[in-house]
C-alpha positions as CSV (number, residue, x, y, z in Angstrom):
1,M,-3.1,16.7,33.8
2,M,-3.5,15.7,36.7
3,A,-3.0,17.4,39.8
4,G,-5.9,16.1,41.4
5,S,-4.9,12.7,39.6
6,T,-3.7,11.4,43.2
7,G,-4.6,11.7,47.0
8,A,-0.9,13.2,47.5
9,T,-0.1,17.1,47.3
10,L,2.8,19.0,47.3
11,D,3.1,20.7,50.7
12,M,4.6,23.9,49.5
13,K,5.2,25.2,52.7
14,R,7.6,22.4,53.8
15,H,9.3,22.9,50.0
16,I,9.9,26.6,50.6
17,K,10.9,26.0,54.5
18,Y,13.5,23.4,52.7
19,W,14.8,26.0,50.5
20,T,15.0,28.9,52.8
21,L,17.2,27.1,54.9
22,C,19.1,26.2,52.3
23,A,19.8,29.5,51.3
24,R,20.6,30.6,55.0
25,L,23.1,27.7,56.0
26,L,23.9,24.4,53.8
27,P,23.9,20.9,55.6
28,E,27.5,20.1,56.4
29,Q,28.1,17.2,54.0
30,Y,28.2,20.2,51.5
31,T,31.1,21.6,52.7
32,S,33.7,19.1,51.0
33,S,32.0,20.7,47.4
34,D,32.9,24.3,47.6
35,A,34.3,24.2,44.3
36,N,30.5,23.7,43.5
37,R,28.9,26.3,45.2
38,M,27.7,28.2,42.1
39,S,25.9,25.1,41.0
40,F,24.7,24.9,44.7
41,G,23.6,28.7,44.3
42,F,21.8,28.0,41.1
43,F,19.3,25.2,42.4
44,I,18.6,27.4,45.6
45,V,17.7,30.3,43.8
46,A,15.9,28.9,40.4
47,A,14.1,26.7,43.3
48,L,12.7,29.6,45.2
49,D,11.5,31.5,42.1
50,L,10.4,28.3,40.7
51,L,8.1,28.2,44.2
52,D,7.4,31.9,43.4
53,V,8.9,33.3,46.5
54,L,12.0,34.4,45.9
55,D,10.9,38.0,46.4
56,T,9.3,37.3,49.5
57,V,11.4,34.7,51.7
58,V,15.0,36.5,50.8
59,S,15.4,40.3,51.2
60,E,15.9,42.9,48.2
61,S,19.6,43.3,50.0
62,E,20.6,39.8,50.8
63,R,19.3,39.5,46.3
64,R,21.9,42.2,46.1
65,S,24.5,40.3,47.9
66,W,24.2,37.2,45.9
67,I,24.6,39.3,42.8
68,E,28.0,40.8,44.1
69,W,29.1,37.1,45.2
70,I,28.6,35.9,41.6
71,Y,30.4,38.7,40.0
72,A,33.3,38.4,42.5
73,C,33.4,34.6,41.0
74,Q,34.3,36.2,37.0
75,V,37.8,35.9,35.9
76,P,39.7,38.1,34.9
77,H,40.5,38.2,31.0
78,T,38.2,35.0,29.9
79,G,34.9,36.7,31.1
80,G,34.1,33.1,32.4
81,F,33.2,32.3,36.0
82,R,34.9,30.2,38.6
83,G,33.1,27.9,41.1
84,F,33.3,29.7,44.1
85,T,35.5,32.5,45.3
86,G,37.8,30.7,47.5
87,T,40.3,30.4,44.5
88,N,40.6,33.8,43.4
89,L,44.0,35.2,43.7
90,G,43.2,38.8,43.6
91,G,46.3,41.0,43.0
92,L,48.6,37.7,43.8
93,R,47.5,36.7,39.9
94,S,50.1,36.2,37.7
95,P,50.8,34.3,34.4
96,M,52.6,32.0,36.6
97,N,49.6,31.1,38.8
98,W,46.9,31.9,36.8
99,H,45.9,28.4,35.8
100,W,45.2,27.4,39.4
101,D,41.7,29.9,38.9
102,P,40.5,29.1,35.7
103,A,37.0,29.8,34.3
104,S,34.7,26.7,34.2
105,L,32.4,26.3,31.5
106,P,29.4,24.9,33.4
107,N,29.9,27.4,36.1
108,T,29.6,30.0,33.7
109,Y,26.4,29.1,32.5
110,F,25.1,28.3,36.1
111,A,26.6,32.2,37.1
112,L,24.9,34.0,34.0
113,A,21.7,31.8,35.1
114,T,21.5,32.7,38.8
115,L,21.9,36.4,37.6
116,T,19.3,36.5,35.0
117,I,16.5,34.5,37.3
118,L,17.6,37.3,40.1
119,G,16.8,40.1,37.8
120,D,20.4,41.6,36.7
121,D,20.8,42.9,33.7
122,L,24.3,41.3,33.1
123,S,25.7,44.6,32.3
124,R,29.1,44.0,34.3
125,V,29.7,40.6,32.5
126,S,32.7,40.8,30.4
127,R,30.6,39.6,27.3
128,N,32.9,40.0,24.2
129,E,35.7,38.1,26.1
130,C,33.4,35.4,27.6
131,L,32.2,34.7,23.8
132,R,36.2,34.6,22.5
133,W,36.9,32.6,25.5
134,I,33.7,29.8,24.5
135,S,34.9,30.0,20.9
136,R,38.1,28.8,22.1
137,L,36.8,25.7,24.3
138,Q,35.4,24.0,21.1
139,A,37.5,20.7,20.1
140,P,38.3,19.5,16.8
141,D,35.6,16.9,17.4
142,G,32.9,19.6,17.7
143,S,32.3,19.2,21.5
144,F,33.6,21.8,24.5
145,G,36.1,21.3,27.2
146,E,35.3,22.5,30.4
147,F,38.5,25.1,30.9
148,L,41.8,26.1,29.4
149,G,44.7,24.4,30.6
150,P,48.3,26.5,31.4
151,E,49.4,26.4,27.2
152,G,45.8,27.3,26.4
153,E,45.0,23.3,25.7
154,V,41.4,22.3,26.1
155,V,40.8,20.2,29.1
156,G,38.5,18.9,31.3
157,G,36.1,16.9,29.6
158,S,33.9,16.4,26.3
159,D,30.1,15.4,26.1
160,P,26.9,16.5,25.8
161,R,26.9,18.7,29.3
162,L,29.5,20.7,28.2
163,C,28.0,21.9,25.0
164,L,24.8,22.1,26.7
165,C,26.6,24.9,29.0
166,A,28.6,26.1,25.9
167,V,25.4,27.1,23.6
168,G,23.4,27.8,27.1
169,T,25.6,30.4,27.5
170,L,25.5,31.6,23.9
171,K,22.3,31.9,24.0
172,L,22.4,33.9,27.9
173,L,24.9,36.1,26.2
174,G,22.7,36.9,23.2
175,A,25.0,35.7,20.5
176,E,22.4,35.2,18.3
177,Q,22.9,39.1,17.9
178,T,25.4,40.0,15.2
179,T,27.3,43.1,15.5
180,A,30.4,44.6,13.8
181,S,32.6,44.1,16.5
182,R,31.1,40.8,17.2
183,P,30.3,38.0,14.1
184,R,27.8,35.7,14.4
185,N,29.8,32.5,14.1
186,V,31.4,32.0,17.7
187,I,31.3,28.3,17.5
188,D,31.3,25.9,14.6
189,Q,27.6,24.4,15.0
190,V,28.3,22.1,11.9
191,R,30.8,20.2,14.0
192,L,28.8,20.5,17.4
193,R,25.6,19.1,15.7
194,R,27.7,16.3,14.2
195,F,29.2,15.3,17.6
196,I,25.6,15.4,19.0
197,A,24.3,13.1,16.4
198,N,27.4,10.8,16.8
199,C,26.9,10.4,20.6
200,Q,23.5,8.9,19.9
201,G,23.5,4.7,19.8
202,L,21.7,2.2,18.3
203,E,19.1,2.1,20.8
204,G,18.1,6.0,20.5
205,G,19.5,7.3,23.4
206,I,22.6,9.7,23.3
207,G,25.6,8.8,25.6
208,E,28.9,10.7,27.0
209,A,30.7,10.2,23.3
210,P,30.3,8.0,20.5
211,L,29.6,4.4,21.0
212,L,29.2,4.8,24.8
213,E,25.6,3.7,26.5
214,A,22.8,6.0,26.4
215,H,22.1,7.7,29.6
216,S,19.2,9.8,30.3
217,G,21.0,13.0,31.6
218,L,23.4,13.1,28.5
219,T,20.1,12.7,26.2
220,Y,18.6,15.5,28.0
221,C,21.4,17.6,27.4
222,G,22.4,16.7,24.1
223,I,18.4,17.7,23.3
224,A,18.7,20.6,25.3
225,T,21.9,21.7,23.1
226,L,19.9,21.1,19.4
227,S,17.0,23.3,21.4
228,F,19.3,26.0,22.1
229,L,21.0,25.9,18.5
230,S,17.4,26.2,17.1
231,L,17.0,29.3,19.6
232,L,20.3,30.7,18.1
233,S,19.5,30.0,14.5
234,E,19.4,33.1,12.5
235,R,16.1,32.0,10.6
236,G,14.4,30.4,13.9
237,S,14.6,26.9,13.3
238,S,12.6,24.2,15.2
239,V,14.6,21.9,17.5
240,H,13.0,19.0,14.7
241,D,14.9,21.2,12.7
242,V,18.1,21.3,14.1
243,A,17.6,17.4,15.1
244,D,17.4,16.8,11.0
245,Q,20.0,18.6,9.9
246,A,22.3,16.9,12.4
247,G,21.0,13.4,11.9
248,V,19.7,13.0,15.1
249,D,16.6,10.5,14.9
250,T,14.3,12.2,17.7
251,E,11.4,9.7,17.3
252,D,14.2,6.7,18.2
253,C,15.2,9.2,21.0
254,A,12.0,9.7,22.5
255,R,11.0,6.3,22.1
256,W,14.1,5.1,24.5
257,M,13.1,7.9,26.8
258,L,9.5,6.6,27.4
259,D,10.8,3.2,28.2
260,R,13.0,4.6,31.2
261,Q,9.7,4.7,33.1
262,T,9.8,2.3,35.5
263,T,7.6,0.5,38.4
264,W,11.1,-0.8,39.9
265,I,11.7,1.9,42.5
266,E,12.9,0.3,45.6
267,D,15.7,-1.9,45.7
268,D,14.0,-4.5,48.2
269,E,11.2,-5.2,45.8
270,E,13.1,-8.5,44.9
271,E,12.9,-10.0,48.2
272,D,8.9,-10.4,48.0
273,S,9.4,-12.4,44.5
274,D,11.6,-14.4,42.4
275,E,13.8,-12.6,39.7
276,E,11.6,-14.0,36.8
277,E,8.6,-11.6,38.3
278,A,10.5,-9.2,39.3
279,D,11.9,-8.9,35.5
280,Q,8.8,-8.9,34.3
281,T,7.3,-5.7,36.6
282,R,10.4,-3.9,35.8
283,Q,9.9,-4.6,31.7
284,T,6.1,-3.4,32.0
285,P,5.5,-0.4,29.9
286,V,3.7,2.3,31.7
287,H,3.9,5.1,29.2
288,A,0.8,6.1,27.5
289,P,0.4,5.0,24.2
290,S,0.0,7.7,20.9
291,D,-3.5,8.5,22.3
292,A,-1.8,9.9,25.5
293,S,-4.6,7.7,27.6
294,P,-2.1,6.2,30.4
295,I,-2.2,2.6,30.5
296,G,-2.4,0.3,33.2
297,D,-3.5,0.2,37.1
298,P,-4.8,3.3,37.8
299,D,-2.9,3.2,41.0
300,M,0.6,2.2,39.4
301,I,3.7,4.2,41.0
302,A,6.1,4.6,38.3
303,G,9.5,6.8,38.1
304,F,12.3,7.1,35.4
305,C,15.7,5.6,35.5
306,G,18.8,6.5,33.7
307,R,19.5,3.5,31.8
308,S,18.5,0.3,30.7
309,G,17.9,-2.1,33.5
310,K,18.2,0.7,36.2
311,I,16.1,1.4,39.2
312,A,13.9,4.5,39.4
313,D,15.5,8.0,40.5
314,T,14.3,11.4,41.4
315,C,16.3,13.5,39.0
316,Y,15.9,11.1,36.0
317,C,12.2,12.1,35.9
318,F,13.6,15.5,34.6
319,W,16.0,14.6,32.7
320,N,13.9,12.2,30.8
321,V,10.7,14.5,30.9
322,G,12.7,17.8,30.2
323,A,13.7,16.4,27.1
324,L,10.6,14.9,26.0
325,T,9.1,18.1,26.6
326,I,11.4,19.7,24.3
327,L,10.5,17.5,21.9
328,R,6.9,18.1,22.5
329,K,6.3,14.3,23.4
330,Q,6.1,15.0,27.2
331,D,1.9,13.9,26.9
332,L,3.1,10.3,26.2
333,V,4.4,10.1,29.7
334,N,2.3,8.3,32.0
335,V,2.0,11.4,34.6
336,P,0.0,9.8,37.4
337,A,1.9,7.3,38.1
338,M,5.2,9.8,38.4
339,R,3.4,12.1,40.5
340,R,3.1,9.3,42.8
341,Y,6.4,8.4,42.4
342,L,7.7,12.0,43.5
343,L,4.9,12.9,46.1
344,E,4.3,9.5,47.8
345,K,7.9,7.8,47.5
346,V,11.1,10.4,47.4
347,N,8.8,13.6,48.8
348,H,10.4,14.1,52.1
349,I,8.7,15.3,55.4
350,V,10.9,18.0,55.8
351,G,10.5,19.3,52.3
352,G,12.4,18.4,49.2
353,F,13.1,14.9,47.4
354,G,15.1,12.6,48.0
355,K,17.3,10.4,45.4
356,A,15.0,7.2,46.2
357,P,12.6,6.5,48.8
358,G,14.1,6.2,52.4
359,E,17.0,9.0,51.6
360,L,17.7,12.5,52.6
361,P,16.8,15.5,50.3
362,D,19.2,17.4,48.4
363,V,19.3,20.4,46.3
364,L,19.9,18.6,43.0
365,H,17.1,16.2,43.4
366,S,14.7,18.7,45.0
367,Y,15.1,20.7,42.1
368,L,14.9,18.2,39.7
369,G,11.7,16.7,41.2
370,L,10.1,20.1,41.4
371,A,10.9,20.8,37.7
372,A,9.6,17.6,37.0
373,L,6.2,18.4,38.5
374,A,6.4,22.3,37.4
375,I,6.4,20.9,33.4
376,Y,3.1,19.4,33.9
377,H,2.1,22.6,35.7
378,E,1.7,21.5,39.4
379,P,-0.4,24.2,41.2
380,G,1.7,26.8,43.0
381,L,4.6,26.2,41.0
382,K,5.8,28.4,37.8
383,E,5.4,27.8,34.4
384,F,8.6,26.0,33.7
385,D,11.2,26.3,30.2
386,A,13.0,23.0,29.9
387,T,15.3,24.4,27.7
388,F,16.8,26.6,30.2
389,C,15.9,24.4,33.0
390,F,14.4,27.5,34.7
391,S,11.3,29.3,35.0
392,V,9.7,30.9,32.0
393,R,9.0,34.3,34.2
394,A,13.2,34.2,34.6
395,V,13.6,33.7,30.9
396,Q,11.5,36.5,29.8
397,N,14.3,38.9,32.2
398,L,16.4,38.7,29.3
399,K,14.3,41.1,27.7
400,H,16.0,43.6,29.7
401,T,19.9,42.8,29.6
402,A,22.2,45.7,29.0
403,W,22.6,44.5,25.5
404,R,19.2,43.1,24.1
405,P,16.5,45.7,25.2
406,V,14.1,43.7,23.0
407,M,13.7,39.8,22.4
408,E,11.4,38.3,20.2
């Protein structure tokens, strides 16, 4: 690729400074989202690791304190994790109020992923309890809910995002390893594959539920779910094998994601041309043909959008490219055009990436911007695992978990 294909470069110092500041003190607007602090922590730790400075800009004692905070979020009797310590009822927890402090499936994945990146061996995770808890979260249609209600009912949504969190957590917990006390079949994989297949629409992408509009973020989650299922497979099946078993058309899916690359990157572009010309510009194909040679203007700037007919957004560069990488189709992307979008349009002067040109950086878009660049081996960034959504080196930490001394 391509690091030298544009004049712009990733300013490592500014991005490291941005993430170091985030690790010390998040801006005021994040205080209203305290319940999401576990996800913020994941983005910060994973970004510092991807920038290869986690062990240098953060002291060992501070990294240990982060590990202790994450374990303080582990909810008794479930093995799952809450989003922050503010709902921890401690000694006041009882059968009458425990549902005010539930374990959440997304927070559980973020917690285990962050512990893994920090090099923890996960020895204090209530592993078997967590596996049983996840199995109870699976709905009859094969999907997963977010948490259990006061009567043990599955509540809190049901879409490919939660499916990804469920099977990702199973992989982090080594659920593919069979023991006498823990059988392999923690979940019904057949029903889960069927649910993902039913969420694929006629246009090729994957939506929130059957018959709903395709969305790039949900498409990534669906494809990553199939990838995790392949990693959990006893026979080591490929993601394409699992997709075939599920009835997911990966060729249509890849085509739909490639069509999401767009030169419509700023809202005011219509002011300089009439509506018909603007529509033609947005519909110009910008991805590479089958020989993987980029087409079009060599100075083209093109990001990715999340749905048909929408403007580009930083996060969709990863949601689309990440899923294409899992399917081994990432070379069909017009990488120089995407790289120009990230480095020339949404790269912020203080470091990090904004959602769109002119917007302030935030931890979600800043991390996913780095992730999209890391997929194409941007100098200074670690090698990236598109399924786990963090660095390959951090994934290798799973070799040293308390219950899995060897990972093939």
